[in-house]
C-alpha positions in Angstrom: -40.1 16.5 65.9 -40.9 13.0 68.1 -38.8 11.5 69.7 -39.1 8.9 66.7 -37.6 11.2 64.5 -34.6 11.4 66.7 -34.2 8.1 67.0 -34.4 7.2 63.5 -32.4 10.8 62.7 -29.9 10.0 65.1 -29.2 5.9 63.9 -28.5 7.4 60.6 -26.2 10.0 61.6 -24.5 6.4 63.3 -25.2 5.0 60.2 -22.8 7.8 57.7 -20.2 7.9 60.7 -19.6 4.6 60.3 -19.8 4.6 56.4 -17.1 7.3 56.7 -15.1 5.6 59.0 -14.9 2.3 56.2 -14.2 5.1 53.5 -10.9 5.3 55.5 -9.8 2.0 56.7 -10.2 1.1 52.9 -8.0 3.5 51.2 -6.0 2.9 54.4 -5.7 -1.2 53.5 -5.5 -0.3 50.1 -2.2 2.6 50.9 -1.2 -0.7 53.5 -1.2 -3.3 50.6 0.3 -1.4 47.5 3.4 -0.7 49.6 4.9 -4.1 48.4 8.5 -5.1 49.3 11.0 -6.5 47.1 11.5 -9.9 48.9 15.1 -10.8 49.4 15.5 -14.4 51.3 17.2 -14.0 54.8 20.0 -16.6 55.1 17.9 -19.9 56.3 16.7 -23.3 55.3 13.4 -23.0 53.5 10.3 -24.4 55.0 8.9 -27.3 54.3 5.4 -26.4 53.0 2.4 -29.1 52.1 -0.1 -27.6 50.7 -3.8 -29.1 52.0 -6.9 -28.5 49.1 -10.2 -30.5 50.6 -12.3 -31.6 47.8 -16.3 -32.3 47.2 -18.5 -33.0 44.4 -16.0 -30.5 42.2 -15.3 -31.8 39.0 -16.3 -29.3 36.9 -13.3 -26.9 38.1 -11.2 -29.5 39.9 -9.0 -28.7 36.6 -8.7 -25.9 36.8 -7.5 -26.3 39.9 -4.8 -28.6 39.6 -3.8 -26.5 36.6 -3.1 -23.2 38.8 -2.0 -24.8 41.7 1.0 -26.3 39.4 2.4 -22.6 39.7 3.5 -23.5 42.9 4.3 -27.0 43.1 7.5 -25.4 41.2 8.5 -24.4 43.6 11.1 -26.4 46.5 9.7 -27.8 49.2 6.2 -27.2 47.9 3.5 -30.1 47.9 -0.1 -30.1 47.3 -2.1 -32.2 47.8 -5.7 -32.5 47.2 -7.6 -34.2 49.7 -11.1 -36.2 48.2 -13.4 -38.3 51.0 -15.0 -41.2 51.3 -18.3 -39.6 51.5 -18.0 -38.5 47.6 -17.5 -41.8 46.4 -13.9 -43.4 45.6 -15.0 -43.2 41.7 -16.5 -40.5 42.2 -16.1 -37.9 38.6 -14.4 -35.9 41.1 -11.2 -38.3 41.4 -11.5 -40.0 38.2 -10.4 -36.6 36.8 -7.8 -36.8 39.5 -6.2 -40.0 38.4 -6.0 -38.4 35.3 -3.8 -35.7 35.8 -0.7 -36.3 37.6 1.8 -37.4 34.7 1.8 -33.8 33.4 1.3 -31.6 37.2 2.8 -32.4 40.5 0.4 -33.2 43.5 -0.8 -36.0 45.4 -4.3 -37.5 45.8 -5.2 -38.1 49.4 -8.5 -39.8 50.2 -10.4 -40.0 53.5 -11.0 -42.9 53.7 -14.7 -41.9 56.0 -18.4 -41.0 54.5 -18.6 -38.3 57.6 -17.2 -35.6 58.5 -17.2 -32.0 57.1 -14.0 -30.3 55.4 -12.8 -30.4 59.3 -13.1 -34.0 59.5 -10.7 -34.2 56.3 -8.4 -31.0 56.9 -7.3 -33.2 60.5 -7.0 -36.7 58.3 -4.9 -35.6 56.3 -2.7 -33.7 58.7 -2.6 -36.3 60.5 -1.4 -38.9 57.3 1.2 -36.9 56.5 2.9 -35.2 60.2 3.0 -39.4 60.6 6.1 -39.5 57.6 7.6 -36.4 59.2 10.7 -36.1 62.1 8.7 -34.1 65.1 11.9 -32.3 65.4 11.5 -30.7 61.4 7.6 -29.1 62.5 9.0 -25.7 63.3 9.8 -25.9 59.6 6.9 -27.8 58.6 4.0 -25.5 57.5 0.1 -26.2 56.3 -1.7 -24.1 53.8 -5.4 -24.5 52.8 -7.4 -23.2 49.7 -10.6 -23.6 48.7 -10.5 -25.2 44.8 -11.6 -22.0 43.8 -9.0 -19.8 45.5 -6.3 -18.6 42.8 -3.6 -17.8 45.4 -1.1 -14.9 43.7 2.7 -17.1 43.7 4.3 -14.4 45.3 3.1 -15.1 48.6 4.4 -19.1 49.0 8.1 -17.4 48.9 6.9 -15.8 52.5 5.4 -19.0 53.3 8.8 -20.5 52.7 11.6 -18.7 54.5 8.6 -17.8 57.3 9.3 -18.0 60.9 6.1 -17.1 62.4 3.1 -19.5 63.6 -0.1 -18.2 61.5 -0.3 -16.7 58.0 -3.4 -15.5 56.6 -3.9 -14.5 53.4 -6.7 -11.4 52.6 -9.6 -12.6 50.2 -10.4 -10.8 47.7 -13.8 -12.1 46.4 -14.0 -10.6 42.9 -12.2 -14.5 40.9 -15.5 -14.9 38.9 -16.5 -11.7 39.1 -17.1 -11.7 35.2 -19.1 -14.3 35.4 -21.7 -13.0 38.2 -25.6 -11.0 37.5 -25.0 -7.3 39.2 -26.5 -8.5 42.6 -23.8 -10.7 42.9 -21.5 -8.4 41.5 -22.6 -6.6 43.9 -22.4 -8.6 47.3 -19.0 -9.6 45.7 -18.1 -6.1 46.0 -19.7 -5.6 49.3 -17.9 -8.9 50.1 -14.6 -7.4 49.6 -14.7 -3.9 50.9 -15.7 -6.0 54.7 -13.0 -7.7 53.9 -10.6 -4.8 53.5 -12.0 -2.0 55.4 -13.2 -4.8 58.2 -10.6 -7.8 58.7 -7.1 -6.6 57.3 -7.8 -3.6 60.4 -8.6 -6.4 62.7 -5.8 -8.5 61.7 -3.1 -5.4 61.2 -4.0 -4.3 65.1 -4.2 -7.6 66.6 -0.4 -8.1 65.1 -0.2 -4.8 66.6 -1.0 -5.3 70.0 1.2 -8.5 70.4 4.2 -7.0 68.5 4.4 -4.6 71.4 2.9 -6.6 74.1 0.2 -4.8 74.4 -4.0 -6.1 75.5 -5.4 -7.5 73.2 -7.9 -4.8 71.5 -9.8 -6.9 69.1 -10.6 -11.2 68.0 -8.5 -12.2 64.9 -10.9 -13.6 62.0 -9.4 -16.0 59.7 -10.2 -17.8 56.9 -9.6 -20.8 56.0 -8.1 -20.4 52.1 -4.7 -18.4 52.0 -4.4 -19.9 55.9 -1.4 -21.2 57.0 0.0 -22.8 59.9 3.2 -24.3 61.9 2.8 -27.7 62.3 4.3 -27.4 65.9 2.1 -25.0 66.4 -1.3 -27.5 66.0 0.4 -29.8 68.1 0.5 -27.2 71.0 -3.4 -25.8 70.1 -5.0 -28.7 68.5 -6.2 -29.8 65.4 -8.8 -27.8 64.0 -12.3 -27.7 65.4 -14.7 -31.1 63.8 -18.5 -29.4 65.6 -18.4 -25.9 64.2 -19.8 -25.6 60.2 -16.5 -22.5 60.4 -13.4 -24.3 61.9 -11.3 -22.0 60.1 -13.6 -19.1 62.5 -12.4 -21.1 65.2 -9.8 -21.3 65.1 -8.5 -17.9 64.3 -10.8 -17.3 68.0 -8.5 -20.0 70.3 -5.5 -18.0 68.6 -6.7 -15.2 70.1 -7.5 -16.5 73.0 -3.8 -17.8 73.9 -2.4 -15.1 71.8 -0.6 -16.8 69.1 0.9 -14.8 66.4 -1.5 -14.3 63.1 1.1 -12.6 60.6 -1.4 -10.3 57.7 0.2 -11.5 54.3 0.3 -8.9 51.5 -0.1 -11.1 49.2 -4.1 -11.7 48.5 -6.0 -15.3 47.8 -8.6 -14.2 44.9 -11.9 -16.9 46.0 -15.3 -16.8 44.0 -18.1 -15.1 45.9 -21.0 -17.6 45.5 -23.1 -17.5 41.8 -26.6 -17.3 42.8 -28.3 -15.3 45.8 -29.6 -18.5 46.9 -26.2 -19.9 47.5 -25.5 -17.0 48.9 -28.3 -17.1 51.6 -26.8 -20.6 52.6 -23.2 -19.2 53.1 -23.7 -16.7 54.3 -26.0 -18.4 57.4 -23.4 -20.6 57.7 -20.6 -18.3 58.0 -23.2 -16.0 60.3 -23.9 -19.6 62.8 -20.5 -19.7 63.3 -19.8 -16.2 64.9 -23.5 -17.0 66.7 -21.6 -19.7 68.4 -18.7 -17.2 69.9 -19.4 -17.5 73.1 -19.2 -21.8 73.5 -15.7 -21.2 71.5 -15.4 -19.1 74.5 -16.2 -20.6 77.5 -14.9 -24.4 76.3 -11.3 -22.4 76.1 -11.8 -20.6 79.8 -12.7 -23.8 80.9 -9.8 -25.4 79.8 -7.8 -22.2 80.2 -4.7 -23.0 83.3 -2.5 -19.7 83.2 -5.5 -17.1 84.1 -5.3 -15.0 80.7 -9.1 -16.1 80.0 -10.3 -14.8 83.3 -9.9 -10.7 83.6 -13.2 -9.2 81.9 -11.1 -7.9 78.8 -11.4 -11.3 77.2 -15.7 -10.8 78.1 -15.8 -7.1 76.1 -14.1 -8.5 73.5 -16.6 -11.0 73.3 -19.3 -9.1 72.9 -17.5 -6.5 70.8 -17.6 -8.6 68.3 -21.3 -10.0 69.3 -22.3 -6.5 68.6 -20.6 -6.7 65.4 -22.4 -10.0 64.5 -25.7 -8.8 65.2 -25.4 -6.0 63.1 -24.6 -7.9 60.2 -28.2 -9.2 61.0 -29.9 -6.2 62.5 -28.3 -3.5 61.1 -29.3 -3.0 57.4 -33.4 -3.5 58.4 -32.7 -1.1 61.1 -31.2 1.5 58.1 -34.0 1.0 55.8 -37.0 1.1 57.9 -35.8 4.1 59.1 -34.9 5.9 55.5 -38.5 4.5 54.8 -40.0 6.4 57.8 -38.4 9.4 57.7 -39.0 9.9 54.0 -42.8 9.3 54.7 -43.1 11.9 57.3 -40.6 14.3 55.3 -39.9 13.7 51.9 -36.6 16.0 51.8 -35.1 13.2 53.4 -34.7 11.4 50.2 -31.6 13.1 50.1 -30.1 11.5 53.2 -30.9 8.6 51.0 -28.6 9.5 48.2 -25.5 10.5 50.2 -26.0 7.1 52.3 -25.8 5.5 49.1 -22.6 7.5 47.9 -20.3 7.0 50.6 -21.6 3.3 51.6 -21.8 2.2 48.2 -21.2 4.7 44.9 -17.1 5.7 46.3 -16.2 1.9 48.0 -17.7 0.4 44.6 -15.8 2.7 42.6 -11.9 2.9 44.4 -12.6 -0.8 44.4 -13.3 -1.7 40.8 -10.7 0.9 39.9 -7.8 -0.4 42.3 -4.9 -1.2 39.9 -4.0 -4.1 42.4 -6.9 -6.3 40.4 -8.1 -4.6 38.0 -7.9 -8.3 35.2 -10.6 -8.9 38.0 -13.0 -5.8 37.3 -12.6 -4.8 34.1 -16.0 -5.3 33.0 -17.8 -2.0 33.4 -21.3 -2.8 31.9 -24.1 -1.9 33.8 -23.1 0.6 36.7 -26.6 2.2 36.7 -27.5 -2.0 37.6 -24.6 -2.0 40.1 -25.3 0.6 41.5 -29.1 0.0 41.9 -28.7 -3.4 43.2 -25.6 -2.4 45.5 -28.0 -0.3 47.3 -30.9 -2.8 48.1 -27.4 -6.1 49.0 -27.5 -4.8 52.5 -30.7 -5.6 53.0 -30.8 -8.9 51.0 -27.8 -9.3 53.0 -29.8 -10.1 56.1 -31.3 -13.1 54.7 -28.2 -15.3 55.6 -28.9 -14.6 59.5 -32.5 -14.7 59.2 -32.4 -18.4 57.3 -29.6 -19.4 60.0 -32.5 -17.9 62.5 -35.1 -20.2 61.5 -33.2 -23.2 60.8 -31.5 -23.5 63.9 -35.2 -23.2 66.0 -37.0 -25.4 63.3 -33.6 -27.8 64.6 -34.1 -27.9 67.5 -37.9 -28.9 67.6 -36.7 -31.7 65.6 -33.4 -32.3 67.5 -31.2 -32.5 64.5 -28.2 -30.5 64.5 -27.5 -28.4 61.7 -26.3 -29.2 58.3 -23.2 -28.1 55.8 -24.9 -26.8 52.6 -21.7 -26.7 50.4 -21.3 -23.2 48.1 -21.1 -24.0 44.3 -18.5 -22.5 42.2 -18.5 -21.6 38.8 
C-alpha cells in the first residue's frame, strides 16, 4: 500500500467520522426542537416589535408575503414594515402592488430614497426612521425583527419576542418552503442546507449561549442569519447598525456580537425559507455567502483595532477565527478532495466501492430520511416522488456545492484585476 493510499484512506476515515458526528448533532437538534415548552407570558408589559422586510424586485411574491405576515400583524404591539428602494423605483410593480393592499392588511410602507446601496442600507435607514419617533427610554422594550419576502416564520415566535428580555434572538432557518416546487437536484441542496442548519448552526449557537450563561470563554463564533433575526434597539445603539460594506451584513453582525460577547438567544420556532430555485442561482448565492466568510479576518481586525477592553487581545479569539476559516475552506475544498480520494482508491482497488456506499448512506441517505420524515415540517416534504433521483442528486450535490466558493475565487480575482468591487447578486424566489 502506497503512502498516497494511506493518505486517502485517512481522509475518507475522517469524512466518515464527521458524517457520524453530524448525525448525532442532527438528532440532538431535532430532539431539542421537539421539547417545546408551553408558553406562559411573564407578568411584564409587552415589548414593541417592528418587523422589517426589505424588498427589491419582488412583485411576483410580495402579495403572498403580505398575506402571510398579516398573521403576525394581528398581535398587539407588532408592526410590519415593507422597505422598498429607489433603486427599483417609486413607481415599480412591487410598489404598485403594496399600494393596493393597505385596506385589507395591516402594514406600513417605507421607501428608501437612495438609488444605491444594498439590503443593509435599507435596514439601517428604516431603523433610524423608526427610532426617530421613539423615546430613548423605550429602547430596552423595542425590537427590530428582520425577514426576507420568502420567509414563512412560525407565528408562535412572535410571542417570545413580545415578552422577551434578551438583546438578540435568532430563529433557525429551515430551507424547505419551496421544496415541492423545485427539481431533484435543488431538493437535495435544500435538504443539505437544512442539514447544515441542524448539525452546524444550531449546535454552535447553543454552545455559544451556554458559554456566556456560565461565564466561560466562548469556544466558537456564532453565525447569524438575516431572516428570523431580532435585535433590541439599545443593542443596536451600543453595537452599531448593520455593516454596509460587506455583502452579508447578518454574518458580520453575528461575529461582531461574539467579539463583544453579546448574548444571542436561539428560538425553537423556525423560519421556513426558500432554497434557490435553480442551480445557477445557488452558485451566485453561495458565492456571496462565501465572500462574507472570507472577510472574517477584516471584521476581526477592525474590531480588535477599536476594542478598548482588551478582550480581543488574547490568543483565544485569533484561534476562533482560524477555526472558522478551517470550516470555510473545508466548504470549498473538502468535497473535491473526498471525491478525488474515492476515485483514486476505486481505480486502484475496486472493492473500495463499498466505502462509497457507506459514505453515501451516512452522509446523504440517513440525514435525508430523518429530515424528510420529521413531523415538524412534514407538510413541506410530503413529496415522496423520485427517491432514487433524490439520492443520486444528494450524492453529487456536495461536490456541486463547491462551485459557489470557486465562483467567488474567480470573480474576486477578475474584479481585483479590473479594480472593481464585488457585485451583489439577487437570488430569485419562486
